[in-house]
C-alpha positions as CSV (number, residue, x, y, z in Angstrom):
1,M,106.4,81.0,107.4
2,I,105.1,84.4,108.3
3,T,106.2,87.0,105.7
4,L,103.9,90.0,106.5
5,M,102.2,91.2,109.6
6,V,99.0,93.1,109.0
7,H,97.7,95.3,111.8
8,T,94.3,96.7,111.0
9,M,93.0,99.6,113.1
10,S,89.3,100.4,113.0
11,S,87.6,103.5,114.4
12,K,84.7,103.3,116.8
13,A,81.4,103.7,115.1
14,D,80.4,107.4,114.5
15,I,76.9,108.7,115.1
16,N,75.7,107.2,111.8
17,G,77.3,103.8,112.5
18,N,80.2,104.2,110.0
19,R,83.6,102.8,110.8
20,Y,86.9,103.7,109.2
21,H,89.9,101.5,108.7
22,I,93.7,101.7,108.2
23,A,96.2,98.9,108.0
24,R,99.9,98.8,108.8
25,I,101.7,96.1,106.7
26,T,105.0,95.2,108.2
27,S,107.7,92.9,106.8
28,A,108.6,90.1,109.3
29,K,112.2,90.1,107.9
30,T,113.1,93.8,107.5
31,K,110.5,95.4,109.9
32,N,109.8,98.0,107.2
33,A,106.2,99.1,107.2
34,I,103.6,100.8,105.0
35,L,100.3,102.4,106.1
36,V,97.3,101.8,103.8
37,S,93.9,103.4,104.1
38,T,91.4,100.5,103.6
39,Y,87.7,100.1,103.1
40,G,87.1,97.3,105.4
41,E,88.8,95.2,108.1
42,G,89.5,92.2,105.9
43,N,89.9,93.9,102.5
44,I,93.7,94.3,102.8
45,I,94.2,90.6,103.5
46,H,92.3,89.7,100.3
47,K,94.3,92.3,98.3
48,L,97.6,90.7,99.5
49,R,96.2,87.3,98.7
50,S,95.6,88.5,95.1
51,F,99.3,89.3,95.0
52,G,100.1,85.6,95.6
53,F,100.6,85.6,99.4
54,E,99.2,82.5,101.1
55,W,97.3,82.4,104.4
56,E,100.5,81.0,106.1
57,D,102.4,84.1,105.0
58,L,100.1,86.6,106.7
59,Y,99.7,87.3,110.4
60,E,96.7,89.6,111.1
61,T,95.7,91.6,114.2
62,N,92.8,94.0,114.7
63,E,92.4,96.9,117.0
64,T,89.6,99.4,117.7
65,I,90.9,103.0,118.2
66,G,89.4,106.5,118.5
67,K,88.4,108.3,115.3
68,R,90.8,111.2,116.0
69,R,93.8,108.8,116.2
70,L,92.6,107.0,113.1
71,N,92.3,110.4,111.2
72,H,95.8,111.3,112.3
73,L,97.1,108.0,110.9
74,A,95.1,108.4,107.7
75,Q,96.9,111.7,107.0
76,T,100.2,109.9,107.1
77,A,99.0,106.9,105.0
78,N,101.2,106.0,102.1
79,C,98.3,105.1,99.8
80,Y,94.7,103.9,99.5
81,E,94.0,100.2,99.3
82,H,93.1,100.3,95.6
83,E,96.5,102.0,94.8
84,L,98.6,99.4,96.6
85,T,100.8,97.4,94.1
86,M,103.2,94.6,94.4
87,E,105.9,97.0,93.1
88,M,105.3,99.3,96.1
89,L,105.9,96.4,98.5
90,E,109.1,95.4,96.7
91,N,110.4,99.0,96.6
92,L,110.0,99.4,100.3
93,E,111.7,96.0,100.8
94,I,108.5,94.8,102.5
95,I,109.1,91.4,100.9
């Protein structure tokens, strides 16, 4: 059963080939969401798996967006990937 929906947004490559990523984690039950700046497209999934979520619990989508839009979203992000904790997900009633 799907518990979390993870929508990863990646910027188009800049002049040096760098891409930037942000993920929106949404609870399938409460529809509450958290924005997380991440270091790669799949990194947040592995972080959630380390919290004990199974593959069946996660639904992942990916989207490429412009860098300006991604920068705007990054300014409103709740945390960075390495700061995300299970307690944060529980406090926001994500799970």
